[in-house]
C-alpha positions as CSV (number, residue, x, y, z in Angstrom):
1,M,-5.7,-14.8,-12.5
2,S,-3.1,-15.4,-9.8
3,T,-3.1,-12.7,-7.1
4,P,0.3,-11.1,-6.5
5,S,1.3,-10.2,-3.1
6,S,4.0,-8.4,-1.2
7,A,7.6,-9.2,-1.1
8,E,8.6,-11.3,1.8
9,A,9.3,-9.7,5.1
10,Q,12.8,-9.4,6.4
11,P,14.4,-12.7,7.4
12,G,13.1,-13.8,10.8
13,Q,10.2,-11.4,10.7
14,P,6.6,-12.5,10.4
15,S,4.5,-11.2,7.6
16,L,1.7,-8.8,8.1
17,R,-1.8,-10.3,8.7
18,R,-4.3,-10.2,5.8
19,V,-7.5,-9.1,7.5
20,M,-9.1,-6.5,5.2
21,G,-11.9,-7.5,2.8
22,P,-13.8,-5.1,0.5
23,G,-16.1,-4.0,3.3
24,L,-13.4,-3.0,5.7
25,L,-11.4,-1.5,2.9
26,L,-14.3,0.7,1.8
27,L,-14.9,1.9,5.4
28,F,-11.1,2.6,5.7
29,I,-11.1,4.7,2.6
30,V,-14.3,6.6,3.3
31,G,-13.2,7.1,7.0
32,D,-9.8,8.4,5.9
33,I,-11.1,10.9,3.4
34,L,-13.9,12.2,5.6
35,G,-12.9,13.9,8.9
36,T,-10.9,16.9,9.8
37,G,-11.1,18.6,6.4
38,I,-14.8,18.9,5.9
39,Y,-15.5,19.5,9.6
40,A,-12.9,22.3,9.9
41,L,-12.3,23.8,6.5
42,T,-15.8,24.5,5.1
43,G,-15.8,28.0,6.6
44,Q,-12.3,28.8,5.3
45,V,-13.3,27.7,1.8
46,A,-16.3,30.0,2.0
47,K,-14.0,32.9,2.8
48,Q,-12.3,32.4,-0.5
49,V,-15.3,31.8,-2.9
50,G,-18.4,33.0,-1.0
51,G,-21.6,31.0,-1.6
52,V,-20.2,28.6,-4.1
53,V,-18.4,26.8,-1.3
54,W,-19.2,23.5,-3.0
55,L,-17.3,24.3,-6.1
56,P,-13.7,24.0,-4.7
57,F,-14.7,20.7,-3.2
58,L,-15.9,19.5,-6.6
59,V,-12.7,20.7,-8.3
60,A,-10.6,19.0,-5.6
61,F,-12.6,15.8,-6.1
62,A,-11.9,15.9,-9.9
63,V,-8.1,16.3,-9.3
64,A,-8.1,13.5,-6.7
65,L,-10.1,11.2,-9.0
66,M,-7.5,11.6,-11.8
67,T,-4.7,10.7,-9.4
68,A,-6.7,7.9,-8.0
69,F,-6.8,6.2,-11.4
70,S,-3.0,6.3,-11.4
71,Y,-2.9,4.8,-8.0
72,L,-5.3,2.0,-9.1
73,E,-3.0,0.9,-11.9
74,L,0.0,0.9,-9.7
75,V,-1.4,-0.7,-6.6
76,T,-2.9,-3.6,-8.6
77,K,0.4,-3.9,-10.5
78,Y,2.6,-3.7,-7.4
79,P,0.4,-4.6,-4.4
80,R,2.9,-3.8,-1.6
81,A,2.8,-1.6,1.5
82,A,5.2,1.1,0.3
83,G,2.8,2.9,-2.0
84,A,4.0,6.0,-3.8
85,A,7.6,5.4,-2.7
86,L,7.6,2.0,-4.3
87,Y,6.2,3.4,-7.6
88,T,8.8,6.1,-7.6
89,H,11.6,3.5,-7.0
90,K,10.3,1.3,-9.8
91,A,9.9,4.2,-12.3
92,F,13.1,6.1,-11.8
93,G,15.5,3.9,-9.8
94,V,17.1,6.9,-8.0
95,H,17.2,6.0,-4.3
96,F,17.4,9.6,-3.1
97,I,14.2,10.5,-5.0
98,T,12.5,7.4,-3.6
99,F,13.4,8.3,-0.1
100,I,12.2,11.9,-0.4
101,V,8.9,10.7,-1.8
102,A,8.6,8.2,1.0
103,F,9.4,10.7,3.6
104,A,7.0,13.3,2.1
105,V,4.1,10.8,2.2
106,M,5.0,9.8,5.7
107,C,5.1,13.5,6.8
108,S,1.8,14.2,5.2
109,G,0.2,11.5,7.3
110,I,1.8,12.7,10.4
111,T,1.0,16.4,9.8
112,S,-2.6,15.4,9.1
113,A,-2.8,13.3,12.3
114,S,-1.2,16.1,14.3
115,T,-3.8,18.5,13.0
116,A,-6.5,16.1,14.0
117,S,-5.0,15.6,17.5
118,R,-5.1,19.3,18.3
119,A,-8.6,19.6,16.8
120,F,-9.6,16.7,19.0
121,A,-8.2,18.5,22.1
122,A,-9.9,21.8,21.2
123,N,-13.3,20.1,20.5
124,M,-13.0,18.1,23.8
125,S,-12.4,21.3,25.7
126,N,-15.5,23.0,24.1
127,A,-17.7,19.9,24.5
128,F,-17.0,19.4,28.2
129,D,-16.3,23.1,29.1
130,L,-12.8,22.3,30.2
131,N,-11.5,25.7,29.1
132,L,-8.2,24.3,28.0
133,A,-5.8,26.7,26.3
134,G,-2.2,26.8,25.2
135,I,-0.2,24.1,27.1
136,G,-3.5,22.4,28.1
137,I,-4.5,21.8,24.4
138,T,-0.9,20.6,23.7
139,V,-0.9,18.1,26.5
140,A,-4.3,16.8,25.6
141,G,-3.2,16.4,22.0
142,L,-0.1,14.5,23.1
143,V,-2.2,12.1,25.3
144,F,-4.6,11.6,22.4
145,M,-1.7,10.8,20.0
146,A,-0.3,8.3,22.6
147,A,-3.7,6.5,22.7
148,V,-3.7,6.3,18.8
149,A,-0.2,4.7,19.0
150,A,-1.5,2.1,21.5
151,I,-4.4,1.2,19.2
152,N,-2.0,1.0,16.2
153,F,0.4,-1.2,18.1
154,R,-2.3,-3.6,19.2
155,G,-2.9,-4.6,15.6
156,V,-4.4,-3.6,12.3
157,S,-7.5,-5.8,12.9
158,E,-8.3,-3.9,16.0
159,S,-7.4,-0.6,14.3
160,V,-9.7,-1.1,11.3
161,K,-12.5,-2.4,13.5
162,F,-12.2,0.8,15.6
163,N,-12.1,2.7,12.3
164,V,-15.5,1.1,11.4
165,V,-17.0,2.6,14.6
166,L,-15.4,6.0,14.1
167,T,-16.4,6.1,10.4
168,C,-20.0,5.5,11.2
169,V,-20.0,8.3,13.8
170,E,-18.4,10.8,11.5
171,L,-20.8,9.8,8.7
172,S,-23.7,10.4,11.1
173,G,-22.5,13.9,11.8
174,L,-22.3,14.8,8.1
175,L,-25.7,13.2,7.5
176,I,-27.1,15.3,10.4
177,I,-26.0,18.4,8.5
178,V,-27.6,17.2,5.2
179,V,-30.9,16.4,6.9
180,I,-31.0,19.7,8.8
181,G,-30.4,21.5,5.5
182,L,-33.1,19.5,3.7
183,M,-35.6,20.1,6.5
184,A,-34.8,23.8,6.6
185,I,-35.2,24.1,2.8
186,S,-38.5,22.2,2.9
187,A,-39.7,24.6,5.6
188,G,-38.8,27.6,3.5
189,E,-35.9,28.6,5.8
190,G,-32.4,29.6,4.8
191,D,-31.5,30.8,1.3
192,V,-30.6,28.2,-1.3
193,A,-29.7,31.0,-3.8
194,R,-26.6,31.7,-1.8
195,A,-25.1,28.5,-3.2
196,L,-24.7,30.3,-6.6
197,E,-23.1,33.5,-5.3
198,F,-19.4,34.1,-6.1
199,K,-17.0,36.1,-4.2
200,R,-15.0,37.7,-7.0
201,A,-11.3,38.7,-6.9
202,D,-10.2,42.3,-6.9
203,D,-10.0,42.1,-10.7
204,G,-13.5,40.8,-10.9
205,G,-12.5,37.3,-11.9
206,M,-13.7,34.0,-10.4
207,F,-10.7,31.8,-11.4
208,W,-8.2,32.6,-8.7
209,P,-10.7,32.6,-5.8
210,V,-11.8,29.1,-6.8
211,I,-8.1,28.0,-7.1
212,A,-7.4,29.4,-3.7
213,G,-10.4,27.6,-2.3
214,T,-9.4,24.4,-4.0
215,T,-5.9,24.4,-2.3
216,L,-7.8,24.4,1.0
217,A,-10.5,21.9,0.0
218,F,-7.9,19.5,-1.4
219,F,-7.0,18.7,2.2
220,A,-10.5,17.3,2.7
221,M,-10.1,15.0,-0.4
222,V,-6.8,13.4,0.5
223,G,-6.8,10.0,2.3
224,F,-7.5,7.6,-0.6
225,E,-3.8,7.2,-1.2
226,D,-3.4,5.9,2.4
227,S,-5.2,2.7,1.4
228,V,-2.5,1.5,-1.0
229,N,-0.1,1.3,2.0
230,M,-2.5,-1.3,3.5
231,A,-2.1,-3.6,0.4
232,E,-0.2,-6.2,2.3
233,E,-3.0,-6.5,4.8
234,C,-5.8,-6.8,2.2
235,K,-7.2,-10.3,1.3
236,D,-7.2,-9.7,-2.5
237,P,-5.8,-6.2,-3.4
238,V,-5.8,-6.7,-7.2
239,R,-9.5,-7.6,-7.3
240,H,-10.9,-5.4,-4.6
241,F,-9.0,-2.1,-4.9
242,P,-10.4,-0.6,-8.2
243,K,-14.1,-0.8,-7.4
244,V,-13.7,0.0,-3.7
245,L,-11.4,3.0,-4.1
246,L,-13.6,4.6,-6.8
247,A,-16.7,3.9,-4.8
248,G,-15.2,5.5,-1.7
249,L,-14.2,8.6,-3.7
250,V,-17.6,9.0,-5.2
251,I,-19.4,8.6,-1.8
252,T,-17.2,11.2,-0.2
253,G,-17.5,13.6,-3.1
254,V,-21.3,13.5,-3.0
255,I,-21.4,14.0,0.8
256,Y,-19.0,17.0,0.6
257,V,-21.1,18.8,-2.0
258,A,-24.3,18.0,-0.1
259,V,-22.8,19.3,3.2
260,S,-21.5,22.4,1.5
261,V,-24.8,23.3,0.0
262,A,-26.6,22.7,3.3
263,A,-24.1,24.8,5.2
264,I,-24.2,27.8,2.9
265,T,-28.0,27.6,2.7
266,L,-28.3,28.1,6.5
267,V,-25.3,30.3,7.3
268,P,-24.0,33.2,5.1
269,A,-20.4,32.8,3.8
270,D,-18.9,35.6,5.9
271,K,-20.3,34.1,9.1
272,L,-19.5,30.6,8.1
273,G,-15.8,31.6,7.9
274,E,-15.7,32.8,11.5
275,G,-14.1,30.5,14.1
276,E,-13.0,26.9,13.8
277,T,-16.4,25.1,14.1
278,P,-18.3,26.0,10.9
279,L,-20.6,23.0,11.0
280,L,-21.5,23.7,14.6
281,Q,-22.9,27.0,13.4
282,V,-25.0,25.2,10.8
283,V,-26.5,23.0,13.5
284,A,-27.2,26.0,15.7
285,A,-28.9,27.9,12.8
286,G,-30.9,25.0,11.3
287,A,-31.8,23.0,14.4
288,P,-31.5,25.3,17.5
289,D,-33.0,22.6,19.7
290,F,-30.4,20.1,18.8
291,P,-27.9,19.6,21.7
292,L,-24.7,21.2,20.4
293,W,-22.5,19.2,22.8
294,V,-23.6,16.0,21.0
295,F,-22.4,17.4,17.7
296,G,-19.1,18.5,19.4
297,I,-18.5,14.9,20.5
298,I,-19.3,13.6,16.9
299,T,-16.6,16.1,15.7
300,M,-14.2,14.7,18.2
301,F,-14.8,11.1,16.8
302,A,-14.4,12.4,13.2
303,V,-11.0,13.9,13.8
304,A,-9.9,10.9,15.9
305,N,-10.6,8.7,12.9
306,S,-8.4,10.8,10.7
307,A,-5.5,10.6,13.2
308,L,-5.8,6.8,13.5
309,I,-5.8,6.1,9.8
310,N,-3.0,8.5,9.0
311,M,-0.7,7.1,11.7
312,L,-1.5,3.6,10.4
313,M,-0.4,4.7,7.0
314,A,2.8,6.3,8.1
315,S,4.0,3.3,10.1
316,R,3.2,0.9,7.3
317,L,5.0,3.1,4.8
318,L,8.2,3.0,7.0
319,Y,7.8,-0.8,7.3
320,G,7.5,-1.3,3.6
321,M,10.5,0.9,2.7
322,S,12.6,-0.8,5.3
323,N,12.0,-4.1,3.6
324,V,13.7,-2.8,0.4
325,H,16.6,-1.2,2.4
326,V,15.7,2.4,1.5
327,L,15.3,2.9,5.2
328,P,17.3,1.2,8.0
329,P,16.2,-2.4,8.8
330,L,15.2,-1.3,12.3
331,F,11.9,0.1,10.9
332,G,11.1,-3.3,9.4
333,K,10.9,-5.1,12.7
334,V,7.6,-6.7,13.5
335,H,6.4,-7.5,17.0
336,L,6.3,-11.3,17.3
337,K,3.0,-11.4,19.2
338,R,1.1,-8.4,17.9
339,R,2.4,-8.8,14.3
340,T,2.7,-5.0,13.9
341,P,5.7,-2.8,12.9
342,Y,6.3,-1.5,16.4
343,I,9.5,0.5,15.8
344,A,7.9,2.3,12.8
345,I,4.9,3.1,15.1
346,L,7.2,4.5,17.8
347,F,9.2,6.7,15.3
348,T,6.1,8.2,13.6
349,T,4.5,8.9,17.0
350,L,7.6,10.7,18.3
351,L,7.6,12.8,15.1
352,A,3.9,13.6,15.7
353,F,4.7,14.6,19.3
354,G,7.2,17.2,17.9
355,L,4.8,18.7,15.5
356,I,2.0,18.9,18.1
357,T,4.4,20.6,20.6
358,F,6.4,22.9,18.4
359,V,4.2,23.8,15.4
360,G,0.7,23.4,16.6
361,E,-1.0,25.7,14.1
362,V,-3.9,23.8,12.6
363,P,-4.1,25.8,9.3
364,A,-0.3,25.4,8.8
365,L,-0.3,21.7,9.4
366,G,-3.4,21.0,7.3
367,G,-2.0,23.2,4.4
368,T,1.4,21.4,4.6
369,T,-0.4,18.1,4.3
370,A,-2.1,19.1,1.0
371,L,1.2,20.7,-0.3
372,L,3.3,17.6,0.3
373,L,0.7,15.3,-1.2
374,L,0.1,17.4,-4.3
375,C,3.9,17.2,-5.0
376,V,3.8,13.4,-4.5
377,F,0.7,13.0,-6.7
378,A,2.5,14.8,-9.5
379,V,5.3,12.3,-9.3
380,V,3.0,9.3,-9.1
381,N,1.1,10.5,-12.2
382,V,4.4,10.6,-14.1
383,A,5.5,7.3,-12.7
384,V,2.5,5.4,-14.0
385,L,3.4,6.5,-17.5
386,V,7.0,5.5,-17.1
387,L,6.1,2.1,-15.7
388,R,4.1,1.2,-18.8
389,R,7.4,-0.1,-20.0
390,D,7.6,-2.6,-17.1
391,P,5.1,-5.4,-17.8
392,V,4.1,-7.9,-15.1
393,A,2.9,-11.4,-15.4
394,H,-0.6,-10.9,-13.8
395,Q,-3.6,-8.9,-15.0
396,H,-4.1,-5.5,-13.5
397,F,-6.1,-2.3,-13.8
398,K,-5.0,0.2,-16.5
399,T,-5.9,3.9,-16.7
400,P,-6.3,5.9,-19.9
401,V,-3.1,7.8,-20.7
402,F,-4.6,11.2,-20.7
403,L,-5.7,11.0,-17.0
404,P,-2.2,10.8,-15.5
405,L,-1.0,13.5,-17.9
406,L,-3.7,15.9,-16.8
407,G,-3.4,14.8,-13.2
408,A,0.3,15.6,-13.1
409,L,-0.3,19.1,-14.5
410,C,-3.1,19.9,-12.2
411,C,-1.3,18.7,-9.1
412,A,1.9,20.7,-10.0
413,F,-0.2,23.8,-10.6
414,L,-2.1,23.6,-7.3
415,A,1.2,23.1,-5.4
416,G,2.6,26.5,-6.6
417,P,2.9,29.8,-4.7
418,W,0.8,31.5,-7.4
419,T,-2.3,29.9,-5.8
420,G,-2.1,32.2,-2.8
421,R,-0.9,29.4,-0.5
422,D,0.4,30.6,2.9
423,Q,4.2,30.7,2.9
424,V,4.5,29.1,6.3
425,Q,3.4,25.8,4.6
426,Y,6.5,25.8,2.5
427,K,8.6,26.5,5.6
428,V,7.1,23.6,7.5
429,A,7.5,21.3,4.5
430,G,11.1,22.4,4.0
431,V,12.0,21.6,7.6
432,L,10.4,18.2,7.4
433,L,12.1,17.3,4.2
434,G,15.4,18.5,5.6
435,I,14.9,15.9,8.4
436,G,14.3,13.4,5.6
437,V,17.6,14.3,3.8
438,A,19.5,13.9,7.1
439,L,17.9,10.5,7.6
440,W,18.7,9.4,4.1
441,L,22.4,10.3,4.6
442,V,22.4,8.1,7.7
443,T,20.8,5.3,5.7
444,V,23.5,5.5,3.0
445,L,26.3,5.4,5.6
446,L,24.6,2.5,7.3
447,N,24.3,0.6,4.0
448,R,27.9,1.2,3.2
449,A,29.1,0.0,6.6
450,T,27.1,-3.2,6.3
451,G,27.6,-3.8,2.6
452,Q,23.9,-3.7,2.0
453,K,22.4,-2.2,-1.1
454,P,18.8,-1.0,-1.6
455,A,16.9,-3.9,-3.1
456,E,14.8,-3.8,-6.2
457,P,11.3,-4.7,-5.2
458,I,10.2,-8.2,-6.2
459,I,6.6,-9.3,-6.6
460,V,6.1,-12.9,-5.7
461,P,3.0,-15.1,-5.9
462,A,0.8,-15.1,-2.8
463,P,0.9,-18.3,-0.7
464,P,-2.4,-20.2,-0.6
465,E,-4.8,-18.9,2.1
């Protein structure tokens, strides 16, 4: 089976370097899914459902898994950096829809990274007793985001190697929680029975509390879709993606359930929902002799990893779409020495600076991330069915038809206001997409002035290694 590759880079531009094997790809996926969500949102989910805090994470995992199967068919069929935007373009051929999807995915990565940057600054302040507040947190978040941009610019090889270190650190933090929970249970401490206690709605039902909790927990499950935007930097995307992506999702799903059960065993739901450091409360309750500042530093590394991977994804997405002229060619420029899309990195970093400075609310940014991606996932699940009419010459993964159908319905349902989603998330998403519409109009005018038309993506055979 010949391995397809990306379309060629713009004339005069070097191609991206293929450095990611299955090991690095697995760590990339696991590291991207783990992070800010589980470290920050466990308590907020407990507020919605009570002791069964693990259930919304399990439901979110199921919805993410259905969509992951659609991504697997598409990324092995069209292994290029543009991801969901490429699939939308191939399926519907409407450049405006393609651009909105691309911009929505990009914004989801930047809102997630901005959330992580402010969380990093807050945890740094607590870990080192800096007493930062207000403008101090904002400035620290901006400095952190600038450091992420520098690592991103230096190169994907350096970035994914740094990701390996950060992933190991954040995994160690979650394993500490699981071990503390197991030790407490074996010693007869805590209350495992709390893991089966529901917090019912006013009408006595359990459905809507679980749905509300799932809209929060879904933020902790996103990240797997970022990996498809790294397809041009993977050594063999067609062969590696299916097993690695599914393995990464299962690993993170098991860890989330284990962490949730350990947390609720040691800390009651109402107390777990207090403050912004729920897992720190678990450590304090289950292992009072454990130095809390150490866990604070681990949390900093965890959210730093989320920021790095999301900014990697956003810049590569802009690069990929520029190469098919859906975005201006400026975003497709690659640094001759570093071989990284430096203009795309600069643009996404500036947009993150704006979000950190003018929005700043961690719940609003995190919820907006999930909202944008749920809408994109619904489109991708439909696109995989439409593209069954577009055969390719090489073999690729195929998902059962019922999975994308069910995935599209579930994603559309979870994106709706009937789930109890905070209205501010729709406002932030609306402003971001408004920026996208304005940029699309600029792109149309630029294409007309230069006589350029958006190109149909072409999959070409990979050159010999």
